[in-house]
ZATORGU-468131 format. One record per residue: x, y, z of N, C-alpha, C in turn; residue number from 1; residue in three letters. Coordinates in nm, 3 decimals, padded with zeros to 5 digits. Example, Ala and Ser with C-alpha at 12.3 -4.5 7.8 and 13.67 -1.06 7.14 Angstrom:
2
<rec><n_u>01.319</n_u><n_v>-00.569</n_v><n_w>00.780</n_w><ca_u>01.230</ca_u><ca_v>-00.450</ca_v><ca_w>00.780</ca_w><c_u>01.320</c_u><c_v>-00.330</c_v><c_w>00.780</c_w><num>1</num><residuo>ALA</residuo></rec>
<rec><n_u>01.285</n_u><n_v>-00.225</n_v><n_w>00.708</n_w><ca_u>01.367</ca_u><ca_v>-00.106</ca_v><ca_w>00.714</ca_w><c_u>01.290</c_u><c_v>00.003</c_v><c_w>00.787</c_w><num>2</num><residuo>SER</residuo></rec>
***
This chain:
67
<rec><n_u>-09.955</n_u><n_v>-01.639</n_v><n_w>-04.658</n_w><ca_u>-09.877</ca_u><ca_v>-01.624</ca_v><ca_w>-04.763</ca_w><c_u>-09.713</c_u><c_v>-01.638</c_v><c_w>-04.705</c_w><num>1</num><residuo>UNK</residuo></rec>
<rec><n_u>-09.654</n_u><n_v>-01.556</n_v><n_w>-04.599</n_w><ca_u>-09.505</ca_u><ca_v>-01.585</ca_v><ca_w>-04.631</ca_w><c_u>-09.469</c_u><c_v>-01.686</c_v><c_w>-04.599</c_w><num>2</num><residuo>UNK</residuo></rec>
<rec><n_u>-09.558</n_u><n_v>-01.825</n_v><n_w>-04.567</n_w><ca_u>-09.486</ca_u><ca_v>-01.892</ca_v><ca_w>-04.523</ca_w><c_u>-09.457</c_u><c_v>-02.004</c_v><c_w>-04.628</c_w><num>3</num><residuo>UNK</residuo></rec>
<rec><n_u>-09.599</n_u><n_v>-02.005</n_v><n_w>-04.670</n_w><ca_u>-09.596</ca_u><ca_v>-02.097</ca_v><ca_w>-04.812</ca_w><c_u>-09.479</c_u><c_v>-02.056</c_v><c_w>-04.921</c_w><num>4</num><residuo>UNK</residuo></rec>
<rec><n_u>-09.479</n_u><n_v>-01.939</n_v><n_w>-04.957</n_w><ca_u>-09.403</ca_u><ca_v>-01.813</ca_v><ca_w>-05.040</ca_w><c_u>-09.251</c_u><c_v>-01.916</c_v><c_w>-04.926</c_w><num>5</num><residuo>UNK</residuo></rec>
<rec><n_u>-09.242</n_u><n_v>-01.933</n_v><n_w>-04.880</n_w><ca_u>-09.096</ca_u><ca_v>-02.014</ca_v><ca_w>-04.798</ca_w><c_u>-09.002</c_u><c_v>-02.144</c_v><c_w>-04.874</c_w><num>6</num><residuo>UNK</residuo></rec>
<rec><n_u>-09.150</n_u><n_v>-02.229</n_v><n_w>-04.779</n_w><ca_u>-09.199</ca_u><ca_v>-02.324</ca_v><ca_w>-04.841</ca_w><c_u>-09.108</c_u><c_v>-02.359</c_v><c_w>-04.981</c_w><num>7</num><residuo>UNK</residuo></rec>
<rec><n_u>-09.197</n_u><n_v>-02.383</n_v><n_w>-05.042</n_w><ca_u>-09.190</ca_u><ca_v>-02.301</ca_v><ca_w>-05.202</ca_w><c_u>-09.090</c_u><c_v>-02.245</c_v><c_w>-05.240</c_w><num>8</num><residuo>UNK</residuo></rec>
<rec><n_u>-08.946</n_u><n_v>-02.188</n_v><n_w>-05.199</n_w><ca_u>-08.861</ca_u><ca_v>-02.124</ca_v><ca_w>-05.234</ca_w><c_u>-08.758</c_u><c_v>-02.312</c_v><c_w>-05.155</c_w><num>9</num><residuo>UNK</residuo></rec>
<rec><n_u>-08.821</n_u><n_v>-02.309</n_v><n_w>-05.023</n_w><ca_u>-08.670</ca_u><ca_v>-02.469</ca_v><ca_w>-05.040</ca_w><c_u>-08.722</c_u><c_v>-02.581</c_v><c_w>-05.098</c_w><num>10</num><residuo>UNK</residuo></rec>
<rec><n_u>-08.808</n_u><n_v>-02.611</n_v><n_w>-05.131</n_w><ca_u>-08.829</ca_u><ca_v>-02.722</ca_v><ca_w>-05.222</ca_w><c_u>-08.713</c_u><c_v>-02.688</c_v><c_w>-05.424</c_w><num>11</num><residuo>UNK</residuo></rec>
<rec><n_u>-08.667</n_u><n_v>-02.563</n_v><n_w>-05.431</n_w><ca_u>-08.651</ca_u><ca_v>-02.575</ca_v><ca_w>-05.548</ca_w><c_u>-08.494</c_u><c_v>-02.503</c_v><c_w>-05.502</c_w><num>12</num><residuo>UNK</residuo></rec>
<rec><n_u>-08.401</n_u><n_v>-02.655</n_v><n_w>-05.621</n_w><ca_u>-08.285</ca_u><ca_v>-02.664</ca_v><ca_w>-05.590</ca_w><c_u>-08.217</c_u><c_v>-02.656</c_v><c_w>-05.672</c_w><num>13</num><residuo>UNK</residuo></rec>
<rec><n_u>-08.148</n_u><n_v>-02.611</n_v><n_w>-05.635</n_w><ca_u>-07.956</ca_u><ca_v>-02.623</ca_v><ca_w>-05.764</ca_w><c_u>-07.893</c_u><c_v>-02.685</c_v><c_w>-05.747</c_w><num>14</num><residuo>UNK</residuo></rec>
<rec><n_u>-07.785</n_u><n_v>-02.680</n_v><n_w>-05.854</n_w><ca_u>-07.752</ca_u><ca_v>-02.835</ca_v><ca_w>-05.940</ca_w><c_u>-07.633</c_u><c_v>-02.855</c_v><c_w>-05.807</c_w><num>15</num><residuo>UNK</residuo></rec>
<rec><n_u>-07.548</n_u><n_v>-02.775</n_v><n_w>-05.724</n_w><ca_u>-07.504</ca_u><ca_v>-02.845</ca_v><ca_w>-05.571</ca_w><c_u>-07.528</c_u><c_v>-02.915</c_v><c_w>-05.496</c_w><num>16</num><residuo>UNK</residuo></rec>
<rec><n_u>-07.700</n_u><n_v>-02.809</n_v><n_w>-05.491</n_w><ca_u>-07.788</ca_u><ca_v>-02.897</ca_v><ca_w>-05.360</ca_w><c_u>-07.818</c_u><c_v>-03.007</c_v><c_w>-05.360</c_w><num>17</num><residuo>UNK</residuo></rec>
<rec><n_u>-07.879</n_u><n_v>-03.043</n_v><n_w>-05.516</n_w><ca_u>-07.888</ca_u><ca_v>-03.150</ca_v><ca_w>-05.546</ca_w><c_u>-07.811</c_u><c_v>-03.288</c_v><c_w>-05.575</c_w><num>18</num><residuo>UNK</residuo></rec>
<rec><n_u>-07.660</n_u><n_v>-03.211</n_v><n_w>-05.568</n_w><ca_u>-07.525</ca_u><ca_v>-03.329</ca_v><ca_w>-05.634</ca_w><c_u>-07.540</c_u><c_v>-03.326</c_v><c_w>-05.438</c_w><num>19</num><residuo>UNK</residuo></rec>
<rec><n_u>-07.573</n_u><n_v>-03.266</n_v><n_w>-05.317</n_w><ca_u>-07.532</ca_u><ca_v>-03.267</ca_v><ca_w>-05.239</ca_w><c_u>-07.625</c_u><c_v>-03.365</c_v><c_w>-05.162</c_w><num>20</num><residuo>UNK</residuo></rec>
<rec><n_u>-07.788</n_u><n_v>-03.325</n_v><n_w>-05.157</n_w><ca_u>-07.894</ca_u><ca_v>-03.388</ca_v><ca_w>-05.137</ca_w><c_u>-07.873</c_u><c_v>-03.563</c_v><c_w>-05.190</c_w><num>21</num><residuo>UNK</residuo></rec>
<rec><n_u>-07.827</n_u><n_v>-03.595</n_v><n_w>-05.253</n_w><ca_u>-07.812</ca_u><ca_v>-03.731</ca_v><ca_w>-05.389</ca_w><c_u>-07.666</c_u><c_v>-03.738</c_v><c_w>-05.323</c_w><num>22</num><residuo>UNK</residuo></rec>
<rec><n_u>-07.589</n_u><n_v>-03.704</n_v><n_w>-05.327</n_w><ca_u>-07.496</ca_u><ca_v>-03.762</ca_v><ca_w>-05.219</ca_w><c_u>-07.346</c_u><c_v>-03.829</c_v><c_w>-05.361</c_w><num>23</num><residuo>UNK</residuo></rec>
<rec><n_u>-07.404</n_u><n_v>-03.746</n_v><n_w>-05.449</n_w><ca_u>-07.279</ca_u><ca_v>-03.730</ca_v><ca_w>-05.603</ca_w><c_u>-07.238</c_u><c_v>-03.587</c_v><c_w>-05.639</c_w><num>24</num><residuo>UNK</residuo></rec>
<rec><n_u>-07.154</n_u><n_v>-03.647</n_v><n_w>-05.728</n_w><ca_u>-07.031</ca_u><ca_v>-03.446</ca_v><ca_w>-05.770</ca_w><c_u>-07.116</c_u><c_v>-03.363</c_v><c_w>-05.809</c_w><num>25</num><residuo>UNK</residuo></rec>
<rec><n_u>-07.118</n_u><n_v>-03.309</n_v><n_w>-05.867</n_w><ca_u>-07.145</ca_u><ca_v>-03.162</ca_v><ca_w>-05.924</ca_w><c_u>-07.111</c_u><c_v>-03.244</c_v><c_w>-06.049</c_w><num>26</num><residuo>UNK</residuo></rec>
<rec><n_u>-07.053</n_u><n_v>-03.313</n_v><n_w>-06.177</n_w><ca_u>-07.068</ca_u><ca_v>-03.266</ca_v><ca_w>-06.267</ca_w><c_u>-07.116</c_u><c_v>-03.439</c_v><c_w>-06.288</c_w><num>27</num><residuo>UNK</residuo></rec>
<rec><n_u>-07.133</n_u><n_v>-03.460</n_v><n_w>-06.210</n_w><ca_u>-07.186</ca_u><ca_v>-03.616</ca_v><ca_w>-06.204</ca_w><c_u>-07.371</c_u><c_v>-03.591</c_v><c_w>-06.282</c_w><num>28</num><residuo>UNK</residuo></rec>
<rec><n_u>-07.396</n_u><n_v>-03.532</n_v><n_w>-06.151</n_w><ca_u>-07.578</ca_u><ca_v>-03.457</ca_v><ca_w>-06.169</ca_w><c_u>-07.555</c_u><c_v>-03.359</c_v><c_w>-06.285</c_w><num>29</num><residuo>UNK</residuo></rec>
<rec><n_u>-07.477</n_u><n_v>-03.297</n_v><n_w>-06.348</n_w><ca_u>-07.478</ca_u><ca_v>-03.205</ca_v><ca_w>-06.419</ca_w><c_u>-07.477</c_u><c_v>-03.267</c_v><c_w>-06.557</c_w><num>30</num><residuo>UNK</residuo></rec>
<rec><n_u>-07.449</n_u><n_v>-03.407</n_v><n_w>-06.556</n_w><ca_u>-07.436</ca_u><ca_v>-03.401</ca_v><ca_w>-06.749</ca_w><c_u>-07.557</c_u><c_v>-03.576</c_v><c_w>-06.666</c_w><num>31</num><residuo>UNK</residuo></rec>
<rec><n_u>-07.607</n_u><n_v>-03.662</n_v><n_w>-06.539</n_w><ca_u>-07.709</ca_u><ca_v>-03.711</ca_v><ca_w>-06.560</ca_w><c_u>-07.826</c_u><c_v>-03.588</c_v><c_w>-06.621</c_w><num>32</num><residuo>UNK</residuo></rec>
<rec><n_u>-07.763</n_u><n_v>-03.480</n_v><n_w>-06.579</n_w><ca_u>-07.897</ca_u><ca_v>-03.330</ca_v><ca_w>-06.656</ca_w><c_u>-07.911</c_u><c_v>-03.307</c_v><c_w>-06.755</c_w><num>33</num><residuo>UNK</residuo></rec>
<rec><n_u>-07.868</n_u><n_v>-03.312</n_v><n_w>-06.747</n_w><ca_u>-07.774</ca_u><ca_v>-03.321</ca_v><ca_w>-06.968</ca_w><c_u>-07.876</c_u><c_v>-03.379</c_v><c_w>-06.980</c_w><num>34</num><residuo>UNK</residuo></rec>
<rec><n_u>-07.781</n_u><n_v>-03.504</n_v><n_w>-07.048</n_w><ca_u>-07.871</ca_u><ca_v>-03.645</ca_v><ca_w>-07.056</ca_w><c_u>-08.031</c_u><c_v>-03.594</c_v><c_w>-07.039</c_w><num>35</num><residuo>UNK</residuo></rec>
<rec><n_u>-08.085</n_u><n_v>-03.572</n_v><n_w>-06.931</n_w><ca_u>-08.209</ca_u><ca_v>-03.559</ca_v><ca_w>-06.953</ca_w><c_u>-08.273</c_u><c_v>-03.663</c_v><c_w>-06.854</c_w><num>36</num><residuo>UNK</residuo></rec>
<rec><n_u>-08.143</n_u><n_v>-03.772</n_v><n_w>-06.812</n_w><ca_u>-08.186</ca_u><ca_v>-03.869</ca_v><ca_w>-06.669</ca_w><c_u>-08.222</c_u><c_v>-03.810</c_v><c_w>-06.486</c_w><num>37</num><residuo>UNK</residuo></rec>
<rec><n_u>-08.216</n_u><n_v>-03.662</n_v><n_w>-06.490</n_w><ca_u>-08.257</ca_u><ca_v>-03.700</ca_v><ca_w>-06.388</ca_w><c_u>-08.365</c_u><c_v>-03.527</c_v><c_w>-06.457</c_w><num>38</num><residuo>UNK</residuo></rec>
<rec><n_u>-08.453</n_u><n_v>-03.548</n_v><n_w>-06.337</n_w><ca_u>-08.613</ca_u><ca_v>-03.419</ca_v><ca_w>-06.356</ca_w><c_u>-08.539</c_u><c_v>-03.254</c_v><c_w>-06.353</c_w><num>39</num><residuo>UNK</residuo></rec>
<rec><n_u>-08.514</n_u><n_v>-03.220</n_v><n_w>-06.460</n_w><ca_u>-08.474</ca_u><ca_v>-03.026</ca_v><ca_w>-06.374</ca_w><c_u>-08.594</c_u><c_v>-02.961</c_v><c_w>-06.501</c_w><num>40</num><residuo>UNK</residuo></rec>
<rec><n_u>-08.521</n_u><n_v>-02.854</n_v><n_w>-06.462</n_w><ca_u>-08.562</ca_u><ca_v>-02.744</ca_v><ca_w>-06.582</ca_w><c_u>-08.458</c_u><c_v>-02.617</c_v><c_w>-06.598</c_w><num>41</num><residuo>UNK</residuo></rec>
<rec><n_u>-08.430</n_u><n_v>-02.601</n_v><n_w>-06.708</n_w><ca_u>-08.352</ca_u><ca_v>-02.464</ca_v><ca_w>-06.754</ca_w><c_u>-08.408</c_u><c_v>-02.366</c_v><c_w>-06.715</c_w><num>42</num><residuo>UNK</residuo></rec>
<rec><n_u>-08.320</n_u><n_v>-02.241</n_v><n_w>-06.666</n_w><ca_u>-08.387</ca_u><ca_v>-02.159</ca_v><ca_w>-06.620</ca_w><c_u>-08.279</c_u><c_v>-02.001</c_v><c_w>-06.615</c_w><num>43</num><residuo>UNK</residuo></rec>
<rec><n_u>-08.318</n_u><n_v>-01.959</n_v><n_w>-06.749</n_w><ca_u>-08.177</ca_u><ca_v>-01.879</ca_v><ca_w>-06.774</ca_w><c_u>-08.036</c_u><c_v>-01.864</c_v><c_w>-06.745</c_w><num>44</num><residuo>UNK</residuo></rec>
<rec><n_u>-08.079</n_u><n_v>-02.050</n_v><n_w>-06.813</n_w><ca_u>-07.926</ca_u><ca_v>-02.088</ca_v><ca_w>-06.823</ca_w><c_u>-07.859</c_u><c_v>-02.179</c_v><c_w>-06.727</c_w><num>45</num><residuo>UNK</residuo></rec>
<rec><n_u>-07.954</n_u><n_v>-02.183</n_v><n_w>-06.601</n_w><ca_u>-07.901</ca_u><ca_v>-02.235</ca_v><ca_w>-06.467</ca_w><c_u>-08.057</c_u><c_v>-02.399</c_v><c_w>-06.493</c_w><num>46</num><residuo>UNK</residuo></rec>
<rec><n_u>-07.948</n_u><n_v>-02.467</n_v><n_w>-06.429</n_w><ca_u>-08.047</ca_u><ca_v>-02.538</ca_v><ca_w>-06.405</ca_w><c_u>-08.123</c_u><c_v>-02.502</c_v><c_w>-06.297</c_w><num>47</num><residuo>UNK</residuo></rec>
<rec><n_u>-08.235</n_u><n_v>-02.599</n_v><n_w>-06.259</n_w><ca_u>-08.307</ca_u><ca_v>-02.540</ca_v><ca_w>-06.094</ca_w><c_u>-08.399</c_u><c_v>-02.738</c_v><c_w>-06.095</c_w><num>48</num><residuo>UNK</residuo></rec>
<rec><n_u>-08.458</n_u><n_v>-02.744</n_v><n_w>-05.962</n_w><ca_u>-08.509</ca_u><ca_v>-02.919</ca_v><ca_w>-05.984</ca_w><c_u>-08.567</c_u><c_v>-02.878</c_v><c_w>-05.866</c_w><num>49</num><residuo>UNK</residuo></rec>
<rec><n_u>-08.702</n_u><n_v>-02.927</n_v><n_w>-05.870</n_w><ca_u>-08.750</ca_u><ca_v>-02.962</ca_v><ca_w>-05.771</ca_w><c_u>-08.763</c_u><c_v>-03.079</c_v><c_w>-05.647</c_w><num>50</num><residuo>UNK</residuo></rec>
<rec><n_u>-08.748</n_u><n_v>-03.067</n_v><n_w>-05.495</n_w><ca_u>-08.682</ca_u><ca_v>-03.121</ca_v><ca_w>-05.487</ca_w><c_u>-08.795</c_u><c_v>-03.248</c_v><c_w>-05.448</c_w><num>51</num><residuo>UNK</residuo></rec>
<rec><n_u>-08.973</n_u><n_v>-03.228</n_v><n_w>-05.487</n_w><ca_u>-09.050</ca_u><ca_v>-03.312</ca_v><ca_w>-05.451</ca_w><c_u>-09.057</c_u><c_v>-03.383</c_v><c_w>-05.562</c_w><num>52</num><residuo>UNK</residuo></rec>
<rec><n_u>-09.046</n_u><n_v>-03.333</n_v><n_w>-05.715</n_w><ca_u>-09.093</ca_u><ca_v>-03.454</ca_v><ca_w>-05.787</ca_w><c_u>-08.899</c_u><c_v>-03.489</c_v><c_w>-05.772</c_w><num>53</num><residuo>UNK</residuo></rec>
<rec><n_u>-08.817</n_u><n_v>-03.451</n_v><n_w>-05.755</n_w><ca_u>-08.691</ca_u><ca_v>-03.527</ca_v><ca_w>-05.765</ca_w><c_u>-08.670</c_u><c_v>-03.659</c_v><c_w>-05.645</c_w><num>54</num><residuo>UNK</residuo></rec>
<rec><n_u>-08.782</n_u><n_v>-03.662</n_v><n_w>-05.536</n_w><ca_u>-08.798</ca_u><ca_v>-03.741</ca_v><ca_w>-05.464</ca_w><c_u>-08.816</c_u><c_v>-03.853</c_v><c_w>-05.551</c_w><num>55</num><residuo>UNK</residuo></rec>
<rec><n_u>-08.924</n_u><n_v>-03.796</n_v><n_w>-05.574</n_w><ca_u>-09.059</ca_u><ca_v>-03.947</ca_v><ca_w>-05.682</ca_w><c_u>-08.950</c_u><c_v>-03.924</c_v><c_w>-05.751</c_w><num>56</num><residuo>UNK</residuo></rec>
<rec><n_u>-08.878</n_u><n_v>-03.947</n_v><n_w>-05.820</n_w><ca_u>-08.846</ca_u><ca_v>-03.981</ca_v><ca_w>-05.952</ca_w><c_u>-08.749</c_u><c_v>-04.115</c_v><c_w>-05.865</c_w><num>57</num><residuo>UNK</residuo></rec>
<rec><n_u>-08.606</n_u><n_v>-04.137</n_v><n_w>-05.752</n_w><ca_u>-08.536</ca_u><ca_v>-04.127</ca_v><ca_w>-05.697</ca_w><c_u>-08.669</c_u><c_v>-04.307</c_v><c_w>-05.693</c_w><num>58</num><residuo>UNK</residuo></rec>
<rec><n_u>-08.769</n_u><n_v>-04.229</n_v><n_w>-05.605</n_w><ca_u>-08.802</ca_u><ca_v>-04.376</ca_v><ca_w>-05.571</ca_w><c_u>-08.877</c_u><c_v>-04.437</c_v><c_w>-05.719</c_w><num>59</num><residuo>UNK</residuo></rec>
<rec><n_u>-08.888</n_u><n_v>-04.376</n_v><n_w>-05.786</n_w><ca_u>-08.946</ca_u><ca_v>-04.441</ca_v><ca_w>-05.917</ca_w><c_u>-08.832</c_u><c_v>-04.560</c_v><c_w>-05.959</c_w><num>60</num><residuo>UNK</residuo></rec>
<rec><n_u>-08.666</n_u><n_v>-04.487</n_v><n_w>-05.958</n_w><ca_u>-08.542</ca_u><ca_v>-04.511</ca_v><ca_w>-05.988</ca_w><c_u>-08.519</c_u><c_v>-04.619</c_v><c_w>-05.921</c_w><num>61</num><residuo>UNK</residuo></rec>
<rec><n_u>-08.546</n_u><n_v>-04.624</n_v><n_w>-05.750</n_w><ca_u>-08.538</ca_u><ca_v>-04.719</ca_v><ca_w>-05.687</ca_w><c_u>-08.566</c_u><c_v>-04.858</c_v><c_w>-05.648</c_w><num>62</num><residuo>UNK</residuo></rec>
<rec><n_u>-08.758</n_u><n_v>-04.836</n_v><n_w>-05.733</n_w><ca_u>-08.770</ca_u><ca_v>-04.984</ca_v><ca_w>-05.762</ca_w><c_u>-08.774</c_u><c_v>-05.034</c_v><c_w>-05.873</c_w><num>63</num><residuo>UNK</residuo></rec>
<rec><n_u>-08.753</n_u><n_v>-04.930</n_v><n_w>-05.940</n_w><ca_u>-08.685</ca_u><ca_v>-05.058</ca_v><ca_w>-06.104</ca_w><c_u>-08.614</c_u><c_v>-05.119</c_v><c_w>-06.067</c_w><num>64</num><residuo>UNK</residuo></rec>
<rec><n_u>-08.505</n_u><n_v>-05.064</n_v><n_w>-06.028</n_w><ca_u>-08.366</ca_u><ca_v>-05.138</ca_v><ca_w>-06.056</ca_w><c_u>-08.370</c_u><c_v>-05.235</c_v><c_w>-05.870</c_w><num>65</num><residuo>UNK</residuo></rec>
<rec><n_u>-08.522</n_u><n_v>-05.287</n_v><n_w>-05.756</n_w><ca_u>-08.465</ca_u><ca_v>-05.380</ca_v><ca_w>-05.718</ca_w><c_u>-08.610</c_u><c_v>-05.545</c_v><c_w>-05.797</c_w><num>66</num><residuo>UNK</residuo></rec>
<rec><n_u>-08.666</n_u><n_v>-05.471</n_v><n_w>-05.847</n_w><ca_u>-08.788</ca_u><ca_v>-05.525</ca_v><ca_w>-05.966</ca_w><c_u>-08.692</c_u><c_v>-05.654</c_v><c_w>-06.073</c_w><num>67</num><residuo>UNK</residuo></rec>
***
């Protein structure tokens, strides 16, 4: 049970972690998130992202721009 919980926590990312993950500036990710262009949830006044949702979103974005 502890491993599963730890894995779930690893999947929840902060704005800074997402910026690092995507290779973008923090303010760019913040702006895109506020505009609803990046999937996220605002919890307690802070943006949170799920890694698997981001990966799916990125795949979709990449396929849209190559066809």
